[in-house]
PALOKE-214388 format. One record per atom (N, C-alpha, C): y, x, z; residue number from 1; atom name. Coordinates in steps of 0.2 Angstrom, whole numbers, plus 5000, padded with zeros to 4 digits. Last residue first. Example, Ala and Ser with C-alpha at 12.3 -4.5 7.8 and 13.67 -1.06 7.14 Angstrom:
<atoms>
ATOM Y X Z pos site
ATOM 4989 5064 5035 2 N
ATOM 4995 5068 5036 2 CA
ATOM 5000 5064 5039 2 C
ATOM 4972 5066 5039 1 N
ATOM 4978 5062 5039 1 CA
ATOM 4984 5066 5039 1 C
</atoms>
This chain:
<atoms>
ATOM Y X Z pos site
ATOM 5452 5284 4229 190 N
ATOM 5450 5290 4233 190 CA
ATOM 5448 5296 4232 190 C
ATOM 5453 5275 4219 189 N
ATOM 5456 5281 4219 189 CA
ATOM 5456 5286 4223 189 C
ATOM 5443 5263 4214 188 N
ATOM 5444 5267 4219 188 CA
ATOM 5447 5275 4218 188 C
ATOM 5442 5252 4201 187 N
ATOM 5442 5259 4203 187 CA
ATOM 5446 5260 4209 187 C
ATOM 5437 5238 4195 186 N
ATOM 5439 5240 4198 186 CA
ATOM 5436 5248 4201 186 C
ATOM 5441 5229 4178 185 N
ATOM 5436 5232 4183 185 CA
ATOM 5441 5238 4187 185 C
ATOM 5451 5221 4175 184 N
ATOM 5448 5217 4175 184 CA
ATOM 5440 5222 4178 184 C
ATOM 5461 5228 4169 183 N
ATOM 5456 5226 4164 183 CA
ATOM 5449 5222 4166 183 C
ATOM 5463 5236 4184 182 N
ATOM 5466 5233 4177 182 CA
ATOM 5462 5232 4174 182 C
ATOM 5466 5237 4199 181 N
ATOM 5461 5235 4196 181 CA
ATOM 5466 5234 4190 181 C
ATOM 5464 5249 4211 180 N
ATOM 5466 5247 4206 180 CA
ATOM 5462 5244 4201 180 C
ATOM 5465 5253 4230 179 N
ATOM 5460 5254 4226 179 CA
ATOM 5464 5247 4218 179 C
ATOM 5478 5267 4234 178 N
ATOM 5474 5260 4233 178 CA
ATOM 5468 5260 4227 178 C
ATOM 5479 5279 4246 177 N
ATOM 5479 5277 4240 177 CA
ATOM 5474 5272 4237 177 C
ATOM 5495 5277 4255 176 N
ATOM 5489 5278 4253 176 CA
ATOM 5486 5276 4248 176 C
ATOM 5509 5280 4256 175 N
ATOM 5504 5287 4254 175 CA
ATOM 5497 5287 4256 175 C
ATOM 5511 5266 4269 174 N
ATOM 5514 5273 4262 174 CA
ATOM 5509 5279 4263 174 C
ATOM 5506 5257 4276 173 N
ATOM 5504 5258 4271 173 CA
ATOM 5507 5264 4264 173 C
ATOM 5505 5252 4293 172 N
ATOM 5511 5255 4288 172 CA
ATOM 5506 5257 4280 172 C
ATOM 5503 5241 4302 171 N
ATOM 5500 5243 4296 171 CA
ATOM 5505 5246 4290 171 C
ATOM 5507 5241 4314 170 N
ATOM 5505 5247 4314 170 CA
ATOM 5502 5246 4305 170 C
ATOM 5500 5224 4323 169 N
ATOM 5505 5230 4322 169 CA
ATOM 5501 5237 4318 169 C
ATOM 5491 5211 4315 168 N
ATOM 5490 5216 4317 168 CA
ATOM 5496 5222 4317 168 C
ATOM 5491 5199 4308 167 N
ATOM 5490 5205 4305 167 CA
ATOM 5488 5211 4308 167 C
ATOM 5497 5190 4319 166 N
ATOM 5489 5188 4317 166 CA
ATOM 5488 5196 4313 166 C
ATOM 5508 5195 4319 165 N
ATOM 5505 5195 4325 165 CA
ATOM 5497 5194 4324 165 C
ATOM 5514 5192 4307 164 N
ATOM 5513 5199 4309 164 CA
ATOM 5509 5198 4315 164 C
ATOM 5514 5178 4309 163 N
ATOM 5508 5181 4305 163 CA
ATOM 5509 5188 4305 163 C
ATOM 5525 5173 4316 162 N
ATOM 5516 5173 4318 162 CA
ATOM 5514 5178 4314 162 C
ATOM 5537 5186 4317 161 N
ATOM 5535 5179 4313 161 CA
ATOM 5527 5179 4314 161 C
ATOM 5549 5188 4330 160 N
ATOM 5545 5190 4326 160 CA
ATOM 5540 5185 4323 160 C
ATOM 5560 5183 4335 159 N
ATOM 5562 5188 4329 159 CA
ATOM 5555 5190 4328 159 C
ATOM 5560 5173 4341 158 N
ATOM 5561 5171 4337 158 CA
ATOM 5561 5177 4332 158 C
ATOM 5553 5182 4353 157 N
ATOM 5547 5178 4349 157 CA
ATOM 5551 5175 4342 157 C
ATOM 5563 5196 4353 156 N
ATOM 5562 5190 4355 156 CA
ATOM 5557 5186 4350 156 C
ATOM 5564 5214 4357 155 N
ATOM 5561 5209 4353 155 CA
ATOM 5562 5200 4356 155 C
ATOM 5576 5221 4366 154 N
ATOM 5568 5218 4366 154 CA
ATOM 5569 5212 4361 154 C
ATOM 5587 5229 4355 153 N
ATOM 5585 5224 4364 153 CA
ATOM 5579 5222 4361 153 C
ATOM 5601 5235 4347 152 N
ATOM 5596 5236 4350 152 CA
ATOM 5595 5234 4357 152 C
ATOM 5614 5235 4335 151 N
ATOM 5612 5232 4339 151 CA
ATOM 5602 5235 4342 151 C
ATOM 5618 5246 4329 150 N
ATOM 5624 5242 4330 150 CA
ATOM 5619 5237 4335 150 C
ATOM 5616 5262 4325 149 N
ATOM 5614 5258 4328 149 CA
ATOM 5619 5253 4331 149 C
ATOM 5622 5270 4310 148 N
ATOM 5624 5267 4318 148 CA
ATOM 5619 5261 4320 148 C
ATOM 5617 5283 4298 147 N
ATOM 5617 5278 4302 147 CA
ATOM 5618 5278 4308 147 C
ATOM 5610 5292 4286 146 N
ATOM 5617 5291 4290 146 CA
ATOM 5616 5286 4293 146 C
ATOM 5597 5299 4280 145 N
ATOM 5599 5294 4283 145 CA
ATOM 5604 5297 4287 145 C
ATOM 5585 5305 4267 144 N
ATOM 5592 5307 4273 144 CA
ATOM 5594 5302 4273 144 C
ATOM 5570 5308 4261 143 N
ATOM 5575 5304 4263 143 CA
ATOM 5580 5305 4270 143 C
ATOM 5560 5317 4251 142 N
ATOM 5561 5318 4256 142 CA
ATOM 5569 5313 4257 142 C
ATOM 5546 5312 4239 141 N
ATOM 5553 5311 4240 141 CA
ATOM 5557 5312 4250 141 C
ATOM 5533 5311 4237 140 N
ATOM 5535 5316 4239 140 CA
ATOM 5542 5315 4239 140 C
ATOM 5538 5292 4232 139 N
ATOM 5533 5295 4233 139 CA
ATOM 5535 5303 4232 139 C
ATOM 5546 5283 4224 138 N
ATOM 5549 5290 4231 138 CA
ATOM 5543 5292 4234 138 C
ATOM 5537 5274 4218 137 N
ATOM 5544 5278 4215 137 CA
ATOM 5546 5283 4219 137 C
ATOM 5522 5278 4223 136 N
ATOM 5527 5275 4224 136 CA
ATOM 5534 5280 4219 136 C
ATOM 5507 5280 4212 135 N
ATOM 5513 5281 4217 135 CA
ATOM 5518 5278 4216 135 C
ATOM 5503 5276 4199 134 N
ATOM 5501 5271 4204 134 CA
ATOM 5507 5274 4211 134 C
ATOM 5507 5277 4183 133 N
ATOM 5507 5281 4187 133 CA
ATOM 5509 5277 4194 133 C
ATOM 5498 5277 4167 132 N
ATOM 5501 5273 4171 132 CA
ATOM 5503 5278 4179 132 C
ATOM 5497 5282 4150 131 N
ATOM 5496 5285 4158 131 CA
ATOM 5501 5280 4161 131 C
ATOM 5486 5272 4137 130 N
ATOM 5493 5276 4141 130 CA
ATOM 5492 5277 4148 130 C
ATOM 5480 5276 4121 129 N
ATOM 5480 5276 4129 129 CA
ATOM 5487 5274 4132 129 C
ATOM 5483 5279 4108 128 N
ATOM 5474 5273 4111 128 CA
ATOM 5475 5273 4119 128 C
ATOM 5492 5288 4107 127 N
ATOM 5489 5286 4102 127 CA
ATOM 5484 5278 4105 127 C
ATOM 5502 5286 4122 126 N
ATOM 5498 5289 4118 126 CA
ATOM 5495 5286 4114 126 C
ATOM 5514 5284 4133 125 N
ATOM 5511 5282 4128 125 CA
ATOM 5506 5285 4125 125 C
ATOM 5516 5288 4152 124 N
ATOM 5516 5290 4146 124 CA
ATOM 5512 5287 4141 124 C
ATOM 5519 5281 4163 123 N
ATOM 5523 5287 4160 123 CA
ATOM 5522 5291 4154 123 C
ATOM 5523 5265 4168 122 N
ATOM 5520 5269 4163 122 CA
ATOM 5523 5277 4162 122 C
ATOM 5520 5262 4188 121 N
ATOM 5525 5265 4180 121 CA
ATOM 5522 5268 4175 121 C
ATOM 5516 5245 4195 120 N
ATOM 5515 5254 4192 120 CA
ATOM 5521 5258 4186 120 C
ATOM 5521 5236 4208 119 N
ATOM 5521 5238 4201 119 CA
ATOM 5517 5245 4200 119 C
ATOM 5515 5234 4220 118 N
ATOM 5516 5229 4217 118 CA
ATOM 5517 5230 4210 118 C
ATOM 5505 5247 4227 117 N
ATOM 5512 5243 4226 117 CA
ATOM 5509 5237 4223 117 C
ATOM 5493 5242 4241 116 N
ATOM 5494 5244 4235 116 CA
ATOM 5501 5243 4234 116 C
ATOM 5487 5235 4255 115 N
ATOM 5492 5240 4253 115 CA
ATOM 5494 5243 4247 115 C
ATOM 5479 5226 4249 114 N
ATOM 5486 5223 4250 114 CA
ATOM 5489 5229 4252 114 C
ATOM 5466 5227 4235 113 N
ATOM 5470 5229 4242 113 CA
ATOM 5478 5230 4243 113 C
ATOM 5465 5222 4222 112 N
ATOM 5461 5220 4229 112 CA
ATOM 5464 5223 4237 112 C
ATOM 5477 5220 4211 111 N
ATOM 5475 5224 4214 111 CA
ATOM 5471 5220 4220 111 C
ATOM 5489 5220 4197 110 N
ATOM 5482 5216 4200 110 CA
ATOM 5480 5222 4204 110 C
ATOM 5506 5225 4194 109 N
ATOM 5498 5227 4197 109 CA
ATOM 5493 5222 4199 109 C
ATOM 5517 5225 4182 108 N
ATOM 5514 5221 4189 108 CA
ATOM 5506 5223 4190 108 C
ATOM 5526 5238 4176 107 N
ATOM 5523 5233 4173 107 CA
ATOM 5519 5230 4181 107 C
ATOM 5540 5247 4169 106 N
ATOM 5537 5245 4175 106 CA
ATOM 5533 5238 4174 106 C
ATOM 5543 5260 4161 105 N
ATOM 5542 5252 4159 105 CA
ATOM 5538 5250 4166 105 C
ATOM 5542 5273 4158 104 N
ATOM 5549 5271 4162 104 CA
ATOM 5545 5264 4163 104 C
ATOM 5537 5274 4142 103 N
ATOM 5539 5277 4145 103 CA
ATOM 5546 5274 4152 103 C
ATOM 5534 5257 4136 102 N
ATOM 5535 5263 4134 102 CA
ATOM 5538 5266 4141 102 C
ATOM 5525 5244 4123 101 N
ATOM 5527 5248 4130 101 CA
ATOM 5530 5255 4129 101 C
ATOM 5534 5231 4117 100 N
ATOM 5530 5237 4114 100 CA
ATOM 5531 5242 4122 100 C
ATOM 5531 5216 4112 99 N
ATOM 5534 5219 4119 99 CA
ATOM 5529 5225 4116 99 C
ATOM 5526 5208 4102 98 N
ATOM 5533 5208 4100 98 CA
ATOM 5537 5215 4105 98 C
ATOM 5517 5196 4114 97 N
ATOM 5518 5198 4106 97 CA
ATOM 5527 5201 4105 97 C
ATOM 5513 5203 4129 96 N
ATOM 5516 5197 4127 96 CA
ATOM 5520 5202 4117 96 C
ATOM 5502 5216 4132 95 N
ATOM 5509 5216 4132 95 CA
ATOM 5508 5208 4128 95 C
ATOM 5489 5219 4141 94 N
ATOM 5490 5213 4137 94 CA
ATOM 5499 5213 4136 94 C
ATOM 5479 5231 4140 93 N
ATOM 5483 5229 4144 93 CA
ATOM 5484 5224 4141 93 C
ATOM 5465 5237 4137 92 N
ATOM 5465 5235 4145 92 CA
ATOM 5471 5232 4146 92 C
ATOM 5468 5245 4126 91 N
ATOM 5465 5238 4125 91 CA
ATOM 5464 5233 4133 91 C
ATOM 5473 5256 4128 90 N
ATOM 5480 5252 4126 90 CA
ATOM 5476 5245 4128 90 C
ATOM 5465 5266 4141 89 N
ATOM 5464 5262 4136 89 CA
ATOM 5471 5256 4134 89 C
ATOM 5471 5273 4155 88 N
ATOM 5468 5269 4153 88 CA
ATOM 5470 5266 4145 88 C
ATOM 5474 5286 4166 87 N
ATOM 5474 5284 4158 87 CA
ATOM 5470 5279 4159 87 C
ATOM 5485 5289 4182 86 N
ATOM 5478 5284 4177 86 CA
ATOM 5479 5284 4171 86 C
ATOM 5488 5294 4196 85 N
ATOM 5490 5296 4188 85 CA
ATOM 5484 5294 4181 85 C
ATOM 5484 5299 4207 84 N
ATOM 5487 5290 4204 84 CA
ATOM 5489 5290 4197 84 C
ATOM 5479 5311 4208 83 N
ATOM 5474 5305 4205 83 CA
ATOM 5478 5298 4204 83 C
ATOM 5490 5317 4212 82 N
ATOM 5489 5318 4207 82 CA
ATOM 5482 5311 4203 82 C
ATOM 5502 5307 4223 81 N
ATOM 5494 5309 4223 81 CA
ATOM 5494 5310 4217 81 C
ATOM 5514 5313 4234 80 N
ATOM 5513 5312 4227 80 CA
ATOM 5507 5314 4224 80 C
ATOM 5515 5308 4252 79 N
ATOM 5517 5314 4244 79 CA
ATOM 5514 5310 4237 79 C
ATOM 5526 5294 4258 78 N
ATOM 5519 5298 4255 78 CA
ATOM 5521 5303 4250 78 C
ATOM 5536 5288 4259 77 N
ATOM 5532 5287 4256 77 CA
ATOM 5527 5289 4253 77 C
ATOM 5538 5296 4276 76 N
ATOM 5542 5290 4272 76 CA
ATOM 5540 5287 4266 76 C
ATOM 5532 5306 4280 75 N
ATOM 5533 5301 4283 75 CA
ATOM 5539 5296 4281 75 C
ATOM 5530 5314 4271 74 N
ATOM 5525 5312 4274 74 CA
ATOM 5526 5306 4276 74 C
ATOM 5543 5319 4268 73 N
ATOM 5538 5314 4263 73 CA
ATOM 5534 5311 4266 73 C
ATOM 5555 5316 4282 72 N
ATOM 5550 5322 4278 72 CA
ATOM 5546 5317 4272 72 C
ATOM 5570 5312 4284 71 N
ATOM 5562 5311 4284 71 CA
ATOM 5560 5314 4281 71 C
ATOM 5584 5319 4294 70 N
ATOM 5579 5318 4286 70 CA
ATOM 5574 5317 4289 70 C
ATOM 5598 5310 4298 69 N
ATOM 5592 5314 4301 69 CA
ATOM 5588 5315 4293 69 C
ATOM 5608 5305 4311 68 N
ATOM 5610 5306 4304 68 CA
ATOM 5602 5309 4303 68 C
ATOM 5618 5291 4321 67 N
ATOM 5613 5296 4320 67 CA
ATOM 5612 5298 4313 67 C
ATOM 5624 5284 4334 66 N
ATOM 5624 5285 4327 66 CA
ATOM 5624 5292 4327 66 C
ATOM 5624 5270 4345 65 N
ATOM 5623 5278 4345 65 CA
ATOM 5623 5280 4334 65 C
ATOM 5625 5260 4349 64 N
ATOM 5631 5263 4348 64 CA
ATOM 5630 5269 4345 64 C
ATOM 5611 5254 4356 63 N
ATOM 5617 5253 4353 63 CA
ATOM 5621 5258 4353 63 C
ATOM 5601 5271 4357 62 N
ATOM 5602 5265 4360 62 CA
ATOM 5608 5259 4354 62 C
ATOM 5583 5281 4357 61 N
ATOM 5590 5278 4356 61 CA
ATOM 5591 5273 4357 61 C
ATOM 5569 5278 4358 60 N
ATOM 5573 5283 4363 60 CA
ATOM 5581 5283 4362 60 C
ATOM 5566 5279 4341 59 N
ATOM 5564 5279 4348 59 CA
ATOM 5568 5283 4353 59 C
ATOM 5570 5282 4329 58 N
ATOM 5575 5279 4332 58 CA
ATOM 5572 5277 4340 58 C
ATOM 5561 5289 4321 57 N
ATOM 5567 5293 4324 57 CA
ATOM 5572 5289 4327 57 C
ATOM 5552 5279 4319 56 N
ATOM 5549 5286 4324 56 CA
ATOM 5554 5289 4327 56 C
ATOM 5557 5274 4308 55 N
ATOM 5557 5270 4314 55 CA
ATOM 5555 5275 4321 55 C
ATOM 5558 5284 4301 54 N
ATOM 5565 5282 4301 54 CA
ATOM 5563 5276 4307 54 C
ATOM 5544 5286 4295 53 N
ATOM 5548 5291 4299 53 CA
ATOM 5556 5289 4303 53 C
ATOM 5539 5273 4292 52 N
ATOM 5536 5276 4300 52 CA
ATOM 5541 5280 4302 52 C
ATOM 5549 5264 4285 51 N
ATOM 5547 5269 4284 51 CA
ATOM 5545 5271 4292 51 C
ATOM 5546 5245 4291 50 N
ATOM 5551 5250 4288 50 CA
ATOM 5546 5256 4288 50 C
ATOM 5538 5236 4296 49 N
ATOM 5540 5235 4290 49 CA
ATOM 5545 5240 4288 49 C
ATOM 5529 5239 4305 48 N
ATOM 5526 5243 4297 48 CA
ATOM 5533 5240 4293 48 C
ATOM 5529 5234 4318 47 N
ATOM 5524 5231 4312 47 CA
ATOM 5525 5234 4305 47 C
ATOM 5537 5241 4329 46 N
ATOM 5528 5242 4327 46 CA
ATOM 5526 5237 4323 46 C
ATOM 5552 5234 4329 45 N
ATOM 5548 5240 4327 45 CA
ATOM 5540 5238 4327 45 C
ATOM 5561 5223 4319 44 N
ATOM 5558 5224 4324 44 CA
ATOM 5551 5227 4323 44 C
ATOM 5576 5224 4309 43 N
ATOM 5569 5224 4308 43 CA
ATOM 5567 5224 4318 43 C
ATOM 5589 5225 4300 42 N
ATOM 5589 5221 4304 42 CA
ATOM 5580 5222 4303 42 C
ATOM 5603 5233 4291 41 N
ATOM 5596 5230 4290 41 CA
ATOM 5593 5228 4297 41 C
ATOM 5619 5235 4280 40 N
ATOM 5614 5229 4286 40 CA
ATOM 5608 5231 4285 40 C
ATOM 5625 5249 4272 39 N
ATOM 5622 5242 4273 39 CA
ATOM 5618 5240 4279 39 C
ATOM 5641 5258 4269 38 N
ATOM 5634 5258 4274 38 CA
ATOM 5632 5250 4274 38 C
ATOM 5647 5258 4253 37 N
ATOM 5648 5256 4260 37 CA
ATOM 5641 5255 4265 37 C
ATOM 5643 5263 4243 36 N
ATOM 5651 5264 4243 36 CA
ATOM 5652 5260 4250 36 C
ATOM 5629 5268 4245 35 N
ATOM 5634 5273 4241 35 CA
ATOM 5639 5270 4244 35 C
ATOM 5619 5261 4252 34 N
ATOM 5624 5261 4256 34 CA
ATOM 5630 5266 4251 34 C
ATOM 5604 5267 4244 33 N
ATOM 5608 5261 4248 33 CA
ATOM 5613 5266 4251 33 C
ATOM 5600 5279 4239 32 N
ATOM 5598 5275 4237 32 CA
ATOM 5602 5267 4240 32 C
ATOM 5610 5292 4230 31 N
ATOM 5612 5287 4235 31 CA
ATOM 5607 5283 4235 31 C
ATOM 5600 5306 4222 30 N
ATOM 5606 5301 4222 30 CA
ATOM 5605 5296 4229 30 C
ATOM 5596 5322 4230 29 N
ATOM 5594 5316 4224 29 CA
ATOM 5600 5312 4224 29 C
ATOM 5592 5328 4239 28 N
ATOM 5593 5334 4232 28 CA
ATOM 5595 5329 4226 28 C
ATOM 5585 5316 4248 27 N
ATOM 5587 5325 4249 27 CA
ATOM 5587 5327 4240 27 C
ATOM 5588 5302 4243 26 N
ATOM 5585 5307 4242 26 CA
ATOM 5588 5312 4241 26 C
ATOM 5599 5293 4256 25 N
ATOM 5600 5296 4250 25 CA
ATOM 5592 5301 4250 25 C
ATOM 5607 5280 4265 24 N
ATOM 5601 5283 4262 24 CA
ATOM 5603 5287 4255 24 C
ATOM 5617 5272 4276 23 N
ATOM 5616 5277 4270 23 CA
ATOM 5610 5279 4269 23 C
ATOM 5617 5256 4289 22 N
ATOM 5615 5263 4286 22 CA
ATOM 5617 5265 4279 22 C
ATOM 5616 5250 4303 21 N
ATOM 5622 5249 4297 21 CA
ATOM 5620 5257 4295 21 C
ATOM 5604 5239 4311 20 N
ATOM 5608 5248 4309 20 CA
ATOM 5611 5245 4301 20 C
ATOM 5596 5233 4324 19 N
ATOM 5599 5231 4318 19 CA
ATOM 5604 5237 4316 19 C
ATOM 5579 5230 4333 18 N
ATOM 5585 5234 4329 18 CA
ATOM 5588 5232 4325 18 C
ATOM 5569 5224 4345 17 N
ATOM 5576 5221 4337 17 CA
ATOM 5579 5226 4338 17 C
ATOM 5555 5229 4348 16 N
ATOM 5561 5230 4349 16 CA
ATOM 5563 5228 4344 16 C
ATOM 5540 5231 4347 15 N
ATOM 5543 5225 4350 15 CA
ATOM 5550 5225 4352 15 C
ATOM 5537 5249 4349 14 N
ATOM 5534 5243 4347 14 CA
ATOM 5538 5238 4349 14 C
ATOM 5541 5260 4354 13 N
ATOM 5537 5260 4348 13 CA
ATOM 5536 5255 4345 13 C
ATOM 5560 5255 4357 12 N
ATOM 5552 5260 4360 12 CA
ATOM 5549 5258 4356 12 C
ATOM 5577 5261 4363 11 N
ATOM 5570 5258 4358 11 CA
ATOM 5565 5261 4361 11 C
ATOM 5584 5258 4378 10 N
ATOM 5583 5262 4372 10 CA
ATOM 5578 5259 4368 10 C
ATOM 5600 5249 4384 9 N
ATOM 5594 5249 4383 9 CA
ATOM 5590 5256 4379 9 C
ATOM 5612 5253 4391 8 N
ATOM 5607 5255 4395 8 CA
ATOM 5601 5255 4390 8 C
ATOM 5618 5240 4383 7 N
ATOM 5622 5246 4381 7 CA
ATOM 5615 5252 4383 7 C
ATOM 5612 5229 4390 6 N
ATOM 5611 5233 4382 6 CA
ATOM 5614 5237 4381 6 C
ATOM 5619 5232 4402 5 N
ATOM 5609 5233 4400 5 CA
ATOM 5608 5234 4395 5 C
ATOM 5630 5228 4400 4 N
ATOM 5628 5236 4404 4 CA
ATOM 5621 5236 4402 4 C
ATOM 5630 5214 4396 3 N
ATOM 5633 5221 4392 3 CA
ATOM 5630 5226 4392 3 C
ATOM 5614 5207 4398 2 N
ATOM 5621 5208 4399 2 CA
ATOM 5623 5213 4397 2 C
ATOM 5601 5197 4394 1 N
ATOM 5603 5203 4396 1 CA
ATOM 5612 5204 4397 1 C
</atoms>
């Protein structure tokens, strides 16, 4: 691809290699990435490796463009689901000796669903139970991006992992309700 072709290249919904320099903040909240200096990130479109709303807003743009936009919660990490606040008996948890649960504590999650979060957050510790939040910590938040497209080109075979191809494209999972396994019993939270 010549320099002229690279400058004319426009991002498509799939199979495009993209490198951006960006900062992102929660609308009305803190800067998440790029507070001191914009960060670099690269990805290939169509594989669900970045939030749907970011990828969607890059389509049709090219290298050198600077963009500023807000991604609504529905296209970021999803809306908050009240049903993902789950109260479990303390006996269902196994804390190491000397470790006491507290609000805000993150716990690893064992799940049968590949799209479930890796961790949950304790929201409340009661006398005999613990309330955990299985929502993504950024669920319900709109995100504002300021970015520059550093590079945009067709993806090469070296840009794409073979496992991505086997799993299929567009596995965006944000905002979906997972099945949760705590204490050995499976719960569908749908």
